[in-house]
N, CA, C and O atoms as a Tinker XYZ file with bonds, in Angstrom:
   296  protein
     1  N     -4.957000    7.118000   -7.534000    73     2
     2  CA    -3.797000    7.561000   -6.801000    64     1     3
     3  C     -3.478000    6.567000   -5.677000    63     2     4     5
     4  O     -2.316000    6.233000   -5.442000    81     3
     5  N     -4.510000    6.107000   -4.997000    73     3     6
     6  CA    -4.305000    5.158000   -3.896000    64     5     7
     7  C     -3.681000    3.868000   -4.424000    63     6     8     9
     8  O     -2.772000    3.320000   -3.801000    81     7
     9  N     -4.159000    3.387000   -5.554000    73     7    10
    10  CA    -3.610000    2.157000   -6.133000    64     9    11
    11  C     -2.149000    2.344000   -6.530000    63    10    12    13
    12  O     -1.338000    1.435000   -6.354000    81    11
    13  N     -1.813000    3.508000   -7.060000    73    11    14
    14  CA    -0.430000    3.797000   -7.452000    64    13    15
    15  C      0.489000    3.791000   -6.241000    63    14    16    17
    16  O      1.546000    3.160000   -6.263000    81    15
    17  N      0.095000    4.484000   -5.197000    73    15    18
    18  CA     0.903000    4.536000   -3.970000    64    17    19
    19  C      1.026000    3.145000   -3.354000    63    18    20    21
    20  O      2.114000    2.740000   -2.945000    81    19
    21  N     -0.076000    2.420000   -3.288000    73    19    22
    22  CA    -0.051000    1.070000   -2.714000    64    21    23
    23  C      0.878000    0.148000   -3.494000    63    22    24    25
    24  O      1.603000   -0.657000   -2.909000    81    23
    25  N      0.850000    0.270000   -4.797000    73    23    26
    26  CA     1.700000   -0.565000   -5.637000    64    25    27
    27  C      3.179000   -0.263000   -5.395000    63    26    28    29
    28  O      3.992000   -1.182000   -5.294000    81    27
    29  N      3.524000    1.005000   -5.303000    73    27    30
    30  CA     4.915000    1.397000   -5.054000    64    29    31
    31  C      5.362000    0.920000   -3.671000    63    30    32    33
    32  O      6.465000    0.393000   -3.528000    81    31
    33  N      4.529000    1.098000   -2.670000    73    31    34
    34  CA     4.889000    0.645000   -1.324000    64    33    35
    35  C      4.990000   -0.877000   -1.256000    63    34    36    37
    36  O      5.808000   -1.411000   -0.508000    81    35
    37  N      4.172000   -1.569000   -2.025000    73    35    38
    38  CA     4.248000   -3.028000   -2.067000    64    37    39
    39  C      5.593000   -3.469000   -2.666000    63    38    40    41
    40  O      6.193000   -4.443000   -2.212000    81    39
    41  N      6.047000   -2.751000   -3.674000    73    39    42
    42  CA     7.369000   -3.053000   -4.244000    64    41    43
    43  C      8.469000   -2.891000   -3.193000    63    42    44    45
    44  O      9.385000   -3.709000   -3.110000    81    43
    45  N      8.369000   -1.833000   -2.399000    73    43    46
    46  CA     9.349000   -1.600000   -1.328000    64    45    47
    47  C      9.334000   -2.779000   -0.354000    63    46    48    49
    48  O     10.390000   -3.265000    0.053000    81    47
    49  N      8.152000   -3.232000    0.014000    73    47    50
    50  CA     8.041000   -4.389000    0.915000    64    49    51
    51  C      8.646000   -5.640000    0.294000    63    50    52    53
    52  O      9.366000   -6.378000    0.968000    81    51
    53  N      8.364000   -5.887000   -0.977000    73    51    54
    54  CA     8.889000   -7.078000   -1.635000    64    53    55
    55  C     10.416000   -7.074000   -1.674000    63    54    56    57
    56  O     11.048000   -8.120000   -1.528000    81    55
    57  N     11.002000   -5.897000   -1.872000    73    55    58
    58  CA    12.473000   -5.789000   -1.834000    64    57    59
    59  C     12.966000   -6.093000   -0.423000    63    58    60    61
    60  O     13.927000   -6.843000   -0.249000    81    59
    61  N     12.321000   -5.522000    0.573000    73    59    62
    62  CA    12.734000   -5.727000    1.965000    64    61    63
    63  C     12.623000   -7.192000    2.372000    63    62    64    65
    64  O     13.438000   -7.688000    3.148000    81    63
    65  N     11.616000   -7.881000    1.848000    73    63    66
    66  CA    11.419000   -9.295000    2.165000    64    65    67
    67  C     12.335000  -10.204000    1.344000    63    66    68    69
    68  O     12.370000  -11.414000    1.568000    81    67
    69  N     13.073000   -9.628000    0.399000    73    67    70
    70  CA    13.978000  -10.411000   -0.423000    64    69    71
    71  C     13.297000  -11.167000   -1.557000    63    70    72    73
    72  O     13.868000  -12.113000   -2.101000    81    71
    73  N     12.087000  -10.762000   -1.918000    73    71    74
    74  CA    11.346000  -11.468000   -2.964000    64    73    75
    75  C     11.739000  -11.023000   -4.370000    63    74    76    77
    76  O     11.679000  -11.816000   -5.310000    81    75
    77  N     12.138000   -9.764000   -4.520000    73    75    78
    78  CA    12.570000   -9.260000   -5.826000    64    77    79
    79  C     13.808000   -8.382000   -5.633000    63    78    80    81
    80  O     13.978000   -7.772000   -4.577000    81    79
    81  N     14.671000   -8.317000   -6.648000    73    79    82
    82  CA    15.856000   -7.472000   -6.552000    64    81    83
    83  C     15.468000   -5.984000   -6.592000    63    82    84    85
    84  O     14.497000   -5.599000   -7.244000    81    83
    85  N     16.231000   -5.181000   -5.898000    73    83    86
    86  CA    15.924000   -3.752000   -5.809000    64    85    87
    87  C     15.941000   -3.080000   -7.182000    63    86    88    89
    88  O     15.095000   -2.229000   -7.457000    81    87
    89  N     16.885000   -3.444000   -8.046000    73    87    90
    90  CA    16.953000   -2.813000   -9.374000    64    89    91
    91  C     15.689000   -3.072000  -10.186000    63    90    92    93
    92  O     15.207000   -2.181000  -10.885000    81    91
    93  N     15.156000   -4.271000  -10.098000    73    91    94
    94  CA    13.911000   -4.596000  -10.811000    64    93    95
    95  C     12.744000   -3.798000  -10.243000    63    94    96    97
    96  O     11.913000   -3.284000  -10.991000    81    95
    97  N     12.685000   -3.697000   -8.930000    73    95    98
    98  CA    11.612000   -2.936000   -8.287000    64    97    99
    99  C     11.698000   -1.461000   -8.661000    63    98   100   101
   100  O     10.675000   -0.813000   -8.880000    81    99
   101  N     12.913000   -0.932000   -8.735000    73    99   102
   102  CA    13.077000    0.481000   -9.104000    64   101   103
   103  C     12.577000    0.740000  -10.516000    63   102   104   105
   104  O     11.942000    1.764000  -10.767000    81   103
   105  N     12.852000   -0.168000  -11.436000    73   103   106
   106  CA    12.383000    0.014000  -12.812000    64   105   107
   107  C     10.865000    0.134000  -12.851000    63   106   108   109
   108  O     10.317000    1.003000  -13.529000    81   107
   109  N     10.196000   -0.746000  -12.117000    73   107   110
   110  CA     8.736000   -0.722000  -12.094000    64   109   111
   111  C      8.231000    0.523000  -11.364000    63   110   112   113
   112  O      7.313000    1.193000  -11.837000    81   111
   113  N      8.826000    0.829000  -10.219000    73   111   114
   114  CA     8.404000    2.000000   -9.434000    64   113   115
   115  C      8.612000    3.285000  -10.219000    63   114   116   117
   116  O      7.748000    4.162000  -10.215000    81   115
   117  N      9.754000    3.404000  -10.894000    73   115   118
   118  CA    10.020000    4.619000  -11.687000    64   117   119
   119  C      9.007000    4.739000  -12.818000    63   118   120   121
   120  O      8.540000    5.837000  -13.120000    81   119
   121  N      8.668000    3.625000  -13.439000    73   119   122
   122  CA     7.666000    3.643000  -14.496000    64   121   123
   123  C      6.322000    4.129000  -13.952000    63   122   124   125
   124  O      5.626000    4.914000  -14.596000    81   123
   125  N      5.973000    3.654000  -12.763000    73   123   126
   126  CA     4.718000    4.088000  -12.145000    64   125   127
   127  C      4.775000    5.562000  -11.751000    63   126   128   129
   128  O      3.804000    6.292000  -11.947000    81   127
   129  N      5.895000    6.000000  -11.202000    73   127   130
   130  CA     6.027000    7.407000  -10.800000    64   129   131
   131  C      5.907000    8.332000  -12.004000    63   130   132   133
   132  O      5.382000    9.440000  -11.888000    81   131
   133  N      6.385000    7.889000  -13.145000    73   131   134
   134  CA     6.309000    8.706000  -14.359000    64   133   135
   135  C      4.862000    8.917000  -14.827000    63   134   136   137
   136  O      4.609000    9.729000  -15.717000    81   135
   137  N      3.931000    8.199000  -14.237000    73   135   138
   138  CA     2.517000    8.359000  -14.585000    64   137   139
   139  C      1.790000    9.350000  -13.674000    63   138   140   141
   140  O      0.608000    9.629000  -13.869000    81   139
   141  N      2.501000    9.874000  -12.684000    73   139   142
   142  CA     1.847000   10.765000  -11.716000    64   141   143
   143  C      1.178000   11.968000  -12.367000    63   142   144   145
   144  O      0.064000   12.328000  -11.987000    81   143
   145  N      1.830000   12.592000  -13.333000    73   143   146
   146  CA     1.222000   13.774000  -13.953000    64   145   147
   147  C     -0.082000   13.412000  -14.661000    63   146   148   149
   148  O     -1.007000   14.224000  -14.709000    81   147
   149  N     -0.162000   12.193000  -15.212000    73   147   150
   150  CA    -1.413000   11.744000  -15.837000    64   149   151
   151  C     -2.472000   11.413000  -14.793000    63   150   152   153
   152  O     -3.636000   11.788000  -14.937000    81   151
   153  N     -2.064000   10.711000  -13.745000    73   151   154
   154  CA    -2.999000   10.323000  -12.688000    64   153   155
   155  C     -3.576000   11.557000  -11.998000    63   154   156   157
   156  O     -4.762000   11.600000  -11.675000    81   155
   157  N     -2.730000   12.551000  -11.778000    73   155   158
   158  CA    -3.166000   13.771000  -11.089000    64   157   159
   159  C     -3.725000   14.822000  -12.038000    63   158   160   161
   160  O     -4.158000   15.890000  -11.606000    81   159
   161  N     -3.713000   14.516000  -13.336000    73   159   162
   162  CA    -4.210000   15.434000  -14.353000    64   161   163
   163  C     -3.519000   16.801000  -14.264000    63   162   164   165
   164  O     -4.166000   17.848000  -14.265000    81   163
   165  N     -2.197000   16.754000  -14.189000    73   163   166
   166  CA    -1.417000   17.984000  -14.079000    64   165   167
   167  C     -1.239000   18.629000  -15.450000    63   166   168   169
   168  O     -1.132000   17.946000  -16.468000    81   167
   169  N     -1.211000   19.944000  -15.450000    73   167   170
   170  CA    -1.006000   20.668000  -16.706000    64   169   171
   171  C      0.432000   21.151000  -16.826000    63   170   172   173
   172  O      0.702000   22.155000  -17.485000    81   171
   173  N      1.349000   20.441000  -16.193000    73   171   174
   174  CA     2.764000   20.805000  -16.259000    64   173   175
   175  C      3.597000   19.587000  -16.594000    63   174   176   177
   176  O      3.175000   18.448000  -16.388000    81   175
   177  N      4.775000   19.841000  -17.110000    73   175   178
   178  CA     5.707000   18.753000  -17.393000    64   177   179
   179  C      6.578000   18.522000  -16.177000    63   178   180   181
   180  O      7.263000   19.433000  -15.712000    81   179
   181  N      6.554000   17.326000  -15.671000    73   179   182
   182  CA     7.377000   16.953000  -14.515000    64   181   183
   183  C      8.717000   16.441000  -15.048000    63   182   184   185
   184  O      8.734000   15.535000  -15.882000    81   183
   185  N      9.844000   17.002000  -14.583000    73   183   186
   186  CA    11.154000   16.583000  -15.099000    64   185   187
   187  C     11.630000   15.274000  -14.461000    63   186   188   189
   188  O     12.574000   15.260000  -13.671000    81   187
   189  N     10.963000   14.185000  -14.815000    73   187   190
   190  CA    11.272000   12.891000  -14.198000    64   189   191
   191  C     12.733000   12.486000  -14.395000    63   190   192   193
   192  O     13.351000   11.940000  -13.481000    81   191
   193  N     13.287000   12.749000  -15.576000    73   191   194
   194  CA    14.680000   12.374000  -15.817000    64   193   195
   195  C     15.626000   13.072000  -14.840000    63   194   196   197
   196  O     16.654000   12.513000  -14.457000    81   195
   197  N     15.281000   14.275000  -14.447000    73   195   198
   198  CA    16.075000   15.034000  -13.478000    64   197   199
   199  C     15.814000   14.562000  -12.047000    63   198   200   201
   200  O     16.739000   14.483000  -11.238000    81   199
   201  N     14.563000   14.251000  -11.740000    73   199   202
   202  CA    14.170000   13.936000  -10.367000    64   201   203
   203  C     14.480000   12.509000   -9.937000    63   202   204   205
   204  O     14.849000   12.282000   -8.785000    81   203
   205  N     14.341000   11.557000  -10.828000    73   203   206
   206  CA    14.530000   10.149000  -10.465000    64   205   207
   207  C     16.009000    9.774000  -10.512000    63   206   208   209
   208  O     16.683000    9.955000  -11.527000    81   207
   209  N     16.491000    9.250000   -9.399000    73   207   210
   210  CA    17.902000    8.898000   -9.266000    64   209   211
   211  C     18.007000    7.417000   -8.916000    63   210   212   213
   212  O     17.628000    7.018000   -7.815000    81   211
   213  N     18.517000    6.595000   -9.837000    73   211   214
   214  CA    18.604000    5.152000   -9.576000    64   213   215
   215  C     19.543000    4.785000   -8.428000    63   214   216   217
   216  O     19.510000    3.652000   -7.948000    81   215
   217  N     20.367000    5.710000   -7.988000    73   215   218
   218  CA    21.270000    5.436000   -6.863000    64   217   219
   219  C     20.547000    5.547000   -5.519000    63   218   220   221
   220  O     21.018000    5.021000   -4.510000    81   219
   221  N     19.411000    6.226000   -5.511000    73   219   222
   222  CA    18.634000    6.419000   -4.286000    64   221   223
   223  C     17.539000    5.363000   -4.177000    63   222   224   225
   224  O     17.204000    4.696000   -5.156000    81   223
   225  N     16.987000    5.220000   -2.979000    73   223   226
   226  CA    15.927000    4.230000   -2.754000    64   225   227
   227  C     14.619000    4.654000   -3.429000    63   226   228   229
   228  O     14.449000    5.803000   -3.836000    81   227
   229  N     13.724000    3.709000   -3.530000    73   227   230
   230  CA    12.406000    4.003000   -4.097000    64   229   231
   231  C     11.713000    5.074000   -3.271000    63   230   232   233
   232  O     11.138000    6.009000   -3.829000    81   231
   233  N     11.757000    4.954000   -1.967000    73   231   234
   234  CA    11.094000    5.923000   -1.085000    64   233   235
   235  C     11.699000    7.315000   -1.254000    63   234   236   237
   236  O     10.968000    8.302000   -1.336000    81   235
   237  N     13.028000    7.400000   -1.306000    73   235   238
   238  CA    13.669000    8.714000   -1.484000    64   237   239
   239  C     13.255000    9.347000   -2.813000    63   238   240   241
   240  O     13.032000   10.556000   -2.883000    81   239
   241  N     13.155000    8.547000   -3.847000    73   239   242
   242  CA    12.707000    9.060000   -5.137000    64   241   243
   243  C     11.244000    9.483000   -5.086000    63   242   244   245
   244  O     10.870000   10.515000   -5.644000    81   243
   245  N     10.425000    8.688000   -4.418000    73   243   246
   246  CA     9.000000    9.026000   -4.277000    64   245   247
   247  C      8.841000   10.379000   -3.570000    63   246   248   249
   248  O      8.060000   11.224000   -4.006000    81   247
   249  N      9.578000   10.571000   -2.492000    73   247   250
   250  CA     9.507000   11.828000   -1.748000    64   249   251
   251  C      9.960000   12.991000   -2.630000    63   250   252   253
   252  O      9.332000   14.049000   -2.631000    81   251
   253  N     11.040000   12.802000   -3.374000    73   251   254
   254  CA    11.561000   13.869000   -4.236000    64   253   255
   255  C     10.544000   14.256000   -5.307000    63   254   256   257
   256  O     10.291000   15.442000   -5.517000    81   255
   257  N      9.959000   13.268000   -5.987000    73   255   258
   258  CA     9.011000   13.543000   -7.065000    64   257   259
   259  C      7.739000   14.194000   -6.519000    63   258   260   261
   260  O      7.286000   15.213000   -7.039000    81   259
   261  N      7.172000   13.606000   -5.480000    73   259   262
   262  CA     5.920000   14.167000   -4.948000    64   261   263
   263  C      6.143000   15.542000   -4.323000    63   262   264   265
   264  O      5.269000   16.405000   -4.409000    81   263
   265  N      7.281000   15.756000   -3.706000    73   263   266
   266  CA     7.587000   17.089000   -3.152000    64   265   267
   267  C      7.680000   18.123000   -4.264000    63   266   268   269
   268  O      7.166000   19.233000   -4.130000    81   267
   269  N      8.330000   17.763000   -5.354000    73   267   270
   270  CA     8.454000   18.680000   -6.490000    64   269   271
   271  C      7.069000   19.052000   -7.009000    63   270   272   273
   272  O      6.797000   20.222000   -7.281000    81   271
   273  N      6.198000   18.061000   -7.144000    73   271   274
   274  CA     4.851000   18.312000   -7.654000    64   273   275
   275  C      4.061000   19.182000   -6.683000    63   274   276   277
   276  O      3.408000   20.138000   -7.103000    81   275
   277  N      4.111000   18.871000   -5.408000    73   275   278
   278  CA     3.351000   19.638000   -4.407000    64   277   279
   279  C      3.840000   21.084000   -4.359000    63   278   280   281
   280  O      3.030000   22.009000   -4.317000    81   279
   281  N      5.146000   21.283000   -4.366000    73   279   282
   282  CA     5.688000   22.645000   -4.299000    64   281   283
   283  C      5.250000   23.501000   -5.469000    63   282   284   285
   284  O      5.115000   24.716000   -5.323000    81   283
   285  N      5.028000   22.913000   -6.602000    73   283   286
   286  CA     4.674000   23.684000   -7.795000    64   285   287
   287  C      3.174000   23.706000   -8.079000    63   286   288   289
   288  O      2.721000   24.398000   -8.991000    81   287
   289  N      2.421000   22.963000   -7.313000    73   287   290
   290  CA     0.983000   22.894000   -7.554000    64   289   291
   291  C      0.141000   23.497000   -6.437000    63   290   292   293
   292  O     -1.088000   23.451000   -6.493000    81   291
   293  N      0.775000   24.048000   -5.448000    73   291   294
   294  CA     0.017000   24.606000   -4.308000    64   293   295
   295  C     -0.486000   25.980000   -4.639000    63   294   296
   296  O     -1.143000   26.612000   -3.812000    81   295
């Protein structure tokens, strides 16, 4: 989980530093976020297609996905 979060935050930094385009970073970040249910060993289907919005920032998407998971797993 720590490696996943670190990788996503590193992508955010790389976009901010101008090293990679935001659209490319989002593709990678969204792919990583879609692995959360496997990483957390969840027994539910996370509606990633509904939750992930390419118009929003990586951080906003991260907050939306993790909030959805926390609200339903507490």
